C-alpha positions in Angstrom: -0.2 -0.1 -0.1 1.4 2.8 -0.9 1.1 6.6 1.7 -0.2 9.8 0.1 2.7 12.0 1.9 1.5 14.6 -0.2 -1.9 14.9 1.4 0.3 16.5 4.7 2.0 18.4 2.5 2.6 22.3 1.5 2.5 22.1 -2.0 2.1 24.7 -4.4 -1.9 24.9 -5.2 -1.6 25.3 -1.3 0.7 28.7 -0.6 -1.7 29.7 -3.2 -4.5 29.6 -1.1 -2.8 31.2 1.4 -1.3 34.0 -0.8 -5.3 34.7 -1.3 -6.3 34.5 2.2 -4.3 36.7 3.2 -4.8 39.4 0.7 -9.0 39.0 1.9 -7.9 39.4 5.1 -6.0 42.3 4.1 -2.7 41.4 5.4 0.1 43.7 3.8 1.2 40.6 1.4 3.7 42.5 -0.9 6.5 42.4 2.5 6.5 38.4 1.3 5.8 38.1 -2.0 9.2 37.5 -3.2 10.0 34.7 -1.3 6.7 33.7 -1.5 6.9 33.2 -5.1 10.2 31.6 -5.0 8.8 29.0 -2.6 6.1 28.3 -4.8 8.2 27.2 -7.8 10.5 25.5 -5.6 7.8 22.7 -4.0 5.8 23.0 -7.5 9.0 20.8 -8.3 8.9 18.6 -5.6 6.9 19.5 -2.3 8.8 16.6 0.0 12.2 18.9 -0.6 10.7 22.1 0.2 8.8 22.1 3.8 10.2 23.5 6.4 11.6 26.5 4.0 7.4 26.7 3.2 6.2 26.3 7.2 9.1 29.4 7.3 7.5 30.8 4.7 3.1 30.7 7.0 4.9 31.1 10.0 5.9 35.1 8.4 2.7 35.8 6.7 0.9 34.9 9.8 3.0 37.4 11.7 2.1 40.3 8.6 -0.4 43.0 10.6 -3.9 43.6 9.0 -3.3 47.3 7.6 -4.8 50.6 8.9 -7.1 50.7 6.1 -9.0 47.4 6.0 -12.3 48.3 6.4 -13.8 45.3 8.3 -14.0 44.2 11.9 -13.3 40.8 12.4 -12.3 39.4 15.8 -11.8 35.8 17.0 -13.0 36.2 20.7 -16.8 35.1 21.2 -16.9 38.2 24.1 -15.8 40.6 20.9 -17.7 39.3 18.5 -21.1 39.6 20.4 -20.0 43.2 21.1 -19.6 43.7 17.4 -23.1 42.1 16.2 -25.8 44.0 15.3 -29.4 43.9 17.2 -30.8 40.1 17.1 -33.6 38.3 19.3 -30.8 35.7 20.6 -33.8 33.5 21.8 -36.9 32.7 18.4 -40.3 31.0 19.5 -39.4 27.1 20.1 -41.5 24.9 17.2 -44.6 24.1 18.0 -46.4 20.7 17.5 -44.5 17.3 17.1 -40.6 18.3 17.7 -39.0 15.6 17.3 -40.1 15.5 14.1 -38.5 18.7 13.1 -35.8 16.6 13.9 -35.5 14.3 12.2 -36.6 16.4 9.2 -33.3 18.2 10.0 -31.5 14.7 10.0 -33.1 13.4 6.8 -32.9 16.8 5.4 -28.9 17.4 5.9 -28.3 13.5 4.7 -30.6 13.6 1.3 -29.2 17.1 0.4 -25.4 15.9 0.8 -25.8 12.9 -1.0 -27.6 14.9 -3.7 -24.3 16.0 -4.3 -21.9 13.8 -3.7 -21.3 12.8 -7.4 -21.1 15.9 -8.5 -18.5 17.4 -5.4 -15.4 19.3 -7.2 -17.0 19.3 -10.5 -17.0 23.1 -13.0 -20.5 24.3 -13.2 -20.3 23.8 -16.9 -20.2 20.3 -16.5 -22.0 20.0 -13.6 -25.2 21.3 -16.0 -23.8 19.7 -19.0 -24.4 16.4 -17.4 -27.8 17.4 -15.6 -29.1 18.6 -19.5 -27.9 15.9 -21.3 -30.2 13.6 -18.8 -32.9 16.1 -19.0 -32.7 16.9 -15.7 -32.0 20.6 -15.9 -32.9 22.1 -12.9 -31.7 19.5 -10.6 -34.7 17.9 -8.7 -34.3 14.4 -7.9 -30.8 12.7 -7.2 -28.3 11.7 -10.1 -28.5 7.8 -11.3 -25.9 5.6 -12.2 -28.4 4.2 -15.1 -27.6 6.4 -18.2 -26.5 6.2 -21.5 -22.7 5.2 -22.0 -21.7 8.2 -23.8 -22.9 10.0 -21.4 -21.2 8.3 -18.4 -17.8 8.0 -20.8 -18.6 11.6 -21.7 -19.0 12.9 -18.4 -15.8 10.7 -16.6 -18.6 9.1 -14.6 -15.9 6.5 -13.6 -14.1 8.8 -11.0 -17.6 8.9 -9.3 -18.3 5.6 -9.6 -14.5 4.7 -8.1 -14.8 7.3 -5.8 -17.1 8.5 -4.3 -19.8 5.2 -4.2 -22.9 7.6 -4.1 -25.1 7.3 -5.6 -28.6 7.2 -5.1 -29.3 4.7 -7.0 -26.7 1.8 -6.1 -26.5 3.2 -1.9 -28.8 1.7 0.5 -27.7 3.9 3.5 -25.9 7.5 3.9 -22.5 7.1 2.5 -19.6 8.4 5.1 -18.9 11.5 4.2 -17.8 14.1 6.7 -20.4 16.6 6.3 -22.0 13.8 8.2 -19.2 12.8 10.7 -18.5 16.0 12.2 -22.4 16.3 13.2 -22.7 13.2 14.5 -19.5 14.0 16.6 -20.4 16.6 18.0 -23.5 14.8 19.2 -21.3 13.0 20.9 -19.7 15.6 21.9 -22.7 16.8 23.5 -24.0 13.3 25.5 -20.7 13.6 27.2 -20.7 17.5 28.6 -23.7 19.7 26.8 -21.4 22.7 28.6 -18.1 20.8 26.2 -15.0 22.9 26.2 -12.8 23.8 22.6 -10.3 20.9 24.7 -13.3 18.6 24.9 -13.3 18.9 20.7 -9.1 17.9 20.4 -9.3 15.3 22.9 -12.7 14.0 20.9 -11.5 14.2 17.6 -7.8 12.1 18.6 -9.7 9.8 20.1 -12.3 9.2 16.6 -11.5 10.7 13.6 -8.5 8.6 11.7 -6.6 11.5 10.3 -6.5 10.6 6.5 -10.4 11.6 7.3 -9.8 15.0 7.1 -9.5 17.6 5.2 -7.8 21.2 5.3 -8.7 23.0 7.9 -9.8 20.1 10.1 -6.0 18.1 8.8 -3.9 21.1 9.9 -5.8 21.4 13.3 -5.6 17.9 13.9 -2.0 17.7 12.6 -1.1 20.5 15.1 -2.8 19.1 18.4 -0.4 16.1 18.0 2.4 18.8 17.9 1.1 20.3 21.0 -0.5 23.3 19.4 -3.5 23.9 21.4 -6.8 25.7 20.2 -6.6 29.5 19.6 -3.2 28.5 18.3 -4.0 25.6 16.4 -6.0 27.7 13.5 -3.6 29.9 12.7 -0.2 27.7 12.8 0.1 27.2 9.2 -3.8 26.9 8.3 -4.0 28.1 5.0 -8.1 27.1 5.2 -7.9 29.2 8.0 -11.4 30.3 6.9 -12.6 27.4 4.4 -16.2 26.0 4.9 -14.6 23.0 7.1 -16.2 25.0 10.2 -20.1 25.6 8.7 -19.9 22.2 7.5 -19.6 20.9 11.9 -22.0 23.2 12.9 -26.0 21.6 12.6 -26.1 19.6 16.0 -26.1 22.9 18.2 -28.9 24.1 16.3 -31.0 21.2 16.4 -30.5 21.0 20.3 -30.8 24.2 21.0 -34.0 25.0 19.0 -35.4 28.8 20.0 -31.8 29.6 21.5 -30.1 31.1 18.8 -27.7 32.7 21.1 -26.9 29.7 22.7 -26.2 27.7 19.8 -24.1 30.0 18.3 -21.2 30.0 21.5 -21.1 26.2 21.4 -20.4 26.4 17.2 -17.9 29.2 18.9 -16.0 26.4 21.0 -15.9 23.9 18.3 -15.2 27.1 15.7 -12.4 28.1 17.1 -10.2 24.9 17.1 -9.5 24.7 13.1 -10.8 29.0 12.1 -10.4 32.2 12.6 -12.6 35.5 11.9 -15.2 34.1 8.7 -14.2 30.9 9.4 -15.6 30.8 12.8 -19.0 33.3 12.1 -19.7 30.4 9.1 -20.1 28.2 12.0 -22.1 30.5 14.7 -24.6 31.4 11.4 -25.3 27.9 10.5 -25.9 27.3 14.1 -28.1 29.8 14.7 -30.0 29.4 11.9 -31.1 25.9 12.7 -31.9 27.7 15.7 -34.4 29.4 14.8 -36.1 28.0 11.9 -38.1 25.5 13.1 -40.1 29.2 15.0 -39.7 31.3 11.8 -42.3 31.9 9.6 -40.1 33.6 6.7 -36.7 32.4 5.3 -35.0 35.7 5.0 -35.7 36.4 8.9 -34.6 32.6 9.3 -31.0 34.4 8.0 -30.8 37.5 9.5 -31.5 35.4 12.7 -27.5 33.8 11.6 -25.8 37.4 10.8 -27.3 39.0 14.3 -24.8 36.3 15.9 -22.1 37.5 14.0 -20.1 41.1 13.5 -22.2 43.5 11.1 -18.5 44.8 10.1 -17.9 41.2 8.9 -17.4 40.3 5.8 -19.3 36.5 5.9 -22.2 39.7 6.5 -22.0 41.1 4.0 -22.0 38.6 1.2 -25.0 37.1 2.6 -26.3 41.3 3.0 -26.0 40.9 -0.4 -27.6 37.8 -1.8 -30.7 39.6 0.3 -30.1 42.4 -1.3 -30.4 41.0 -4.9 -33.6 38.9 -4.3 -35.7 42.3 -2.6 -34.1 43.7 -6.2 -36.2 41.1 -8.3 -32.3 39.2 -9.3 -33.0 35.8 -11.0 -32.1 32.6 -9.6 -29.2 32.7 -12.9 -28.4 36.3 -12.0 -27.4 35.3 -8.9 -25.5 32.3 -9.6 -24.0 34.6 -12.1 -22.8 36.7 -9.6 -21.6 34.2 -7.1 -19.2 33.4 -9.9 -17.9 37.0 -11.1 -17.5 37.0 -7.9 -15.3 33.9 -6.9 -12.9 31.3 -9.2 -14.3 27.6 -8.7 -11.0 27.5 -10.3 -9.8 28.2 -7.1 -8.7 26.1 -4.1 -9.7 29.3 -2.7 -12.6 30.4 -4.2 -14.3 26.4 -3.5 -13.5 25.9 -0.8 -13.9 29.3 0.8 -16.4 30.1 4.0 -18.1 32.9 2.2 -18.3 31.6 -1.0 -20.2 28.8 0.0 -22.5 30.4 2.9 -23.8 32.8 -0.5 -24.5 29.2 -2.1 -26.9 28.1 0.9 -28.8 31.7 1.3 -29.1 31.8 -3.1 -30.4 27.6 -2.1 -33.1 29.6 0.9 -34.5 32.5 -1.0 -35.0 31.0 -4.1 -35.9 27.9 -3.1 -38.8 29.3 -2.0 -39.3 26.7 1.1 -39.5 23.9 -1.3 -37.6 21.3 -1.0 -36.4 19.6 -3.3 -36.2 22.9 -5.0 -33.6 24.1 -2.4 -31.2 21.5 -2.8 -31.0 21.5 -5.9 -30.3 25.0 -6.5 -27.7 25.3 -4.2 -26.3 22.0 -5.6 -26.5 22.5 -9.5 -24.5 25.7 -8.4 -20.4 24.1 -8.0 -18.7 24.9 -5.6 -18.6 22.2 -2.5 -22.2 20.8 -3.5 -22.1 18.0 -0.7 -21.9 20.8 2.0 -24.2 23.1 0.8 -27.1 20.9 -0.2 -26.5 19.5 3.2 -27.1 22.7 4.6 -30.1 24.2 3.1 -31.6 20.6 2.9 -31.2 20.3 6.8 -32.7 24.2 6.8 -35.5 23.6 5.3 -35.8 19.8 6.7 -35.7 21.1 10.1 -38.3 23.9 9.4 -41.0 21.5 7.1 -40.6 18.5 9.6 -39.7 14.8 8.6 -43.5 13.9 7.7 -43.5 16.7 4.6 -40.6 15.4 3.2 -41.5 13.7 0.3 -40.7 10.0 0.0 -38.3 9.8 -3.0 -35.5 11.7 -1.2 -35.8 9.5 2.4 -36.6 6.2 0.8 -32.3 5.8 -0.4 -31.3 6.3 2.9 -32.6 3.6 5.1 -32.3 5.5 8.0 -28.9 4.4 7.8 -25.4 6.6 8.3 -22.6 5.5 7.4 -19.6 7.3 9.3 -15.1 7.3 9.6 -15.7 7.4 13.9 -14.1 4.8 15.2 -17.0 5.4 17.9 -20.0 5.1 15.5 -19.1 3.8 12.1 -23.5 3.2 11.5 -26.1 4.3 13.3 -29.9 4.8 12.4 -31.5 8.3 11.4 -33.8 8.1 14.1 -31.3 7.0 16.8 -29.4 10.4 16.5 -33.1 12.7 15.8 -33.5 10.7 19.3 -30.3 11.7 20.8 -30.6 15.4 19.6 -34.5 15.4 20.8 -33.8 14.4 24.2 -30.3 17.1 24.5 -33.2 19.1 23.3 -35.2 18.8 26.5 -33.0 18.5 28.4 -31.2 21.8 27.9 -31.9 24.0 30.1 -31.2 27.0 28.5 -34.7 27.1 26.9 -36.6 28.0 30.2 -34.8 31.0 29.7 
């Protein structure tokens, strides 16, 4: 068996992410630009020979200050985040009726949206649209099947999907393993152990339960940092080009499920989780999603859900600005295609930085929620067919819409292929039924003392 050591290396692509990240953060990158290009060229030739030099360069970038003229205010400390957030409800009306059905709907919606996005994960939008149109499936409103004309299969290189993802809904009998579900299950397990967990508890859980090779981007870097005795919050910044990537945003859901009616409390737990691997907008993405989910079943309008999420993060952050842009497009009657075009104009899907950033994908989540008009399959379809991180965005939108509508309202064609079972990479939970996960989540909501306030 060959060990993929490059998986752990600082490659030229990784350094390109760092360059764009540092510039977006307002750092005077020109101070290191010459050395950066030299090192990037060297690691492009052979990353194994130049890791020390690449690491030293990342240390130098980390030490760069933010320009005085930078127009955003993006703290990482919880108290500072709260001082910088707009007015918000903090508590909303909890869901009425069968709360368990709402929680189960969140889990099922997350699984279904993730499974929808997996076959086209990593694809550019032109390739996604080409496949869907050749199959007569555009706009996307059903799982992509493995059964299709051989000419289409060859044209779009579907062997890659069959080999690496095993994710066609008609060829699986459960929700296949995906990090979008790994972290939801992991954070449920952490809450079952201690509802008042701290960041160090998350570190301990990861090291005890996750294989390193099932970690990606910021989570992989943080895991390596833990192993080298670098603990939060330094674990999020040390040699971590992905510090504002989408990885934390996909870990938010359980905090919303277990704190329905309490967006502030859900956002706080998301902060405790996110800060081990992310900073600034990487943290805000998880807080935003957690707060949206906590509010989703108790609010009547989709924009209200999105704004409740924004009320838990700094008003002068890039994430708030980007999501407010999407809301503005919606009010200006910009078409769905027009909104998607604007996201692609702003973010380069061919760049790892644009493809995996929290903000680009948060804009897609907002588009799926607003232009999805509350319909489950339209919402997840409109989130996935945009491209970028398709399984993550399908999962987040599916989770929010499924939680709002409840399991009993979800169409059987989306639920049945899941067969009430989830596979994970966790040593402690290799498989679980979805109903067990929902029951445990609901029980934690019942026990939540914050609801009394």
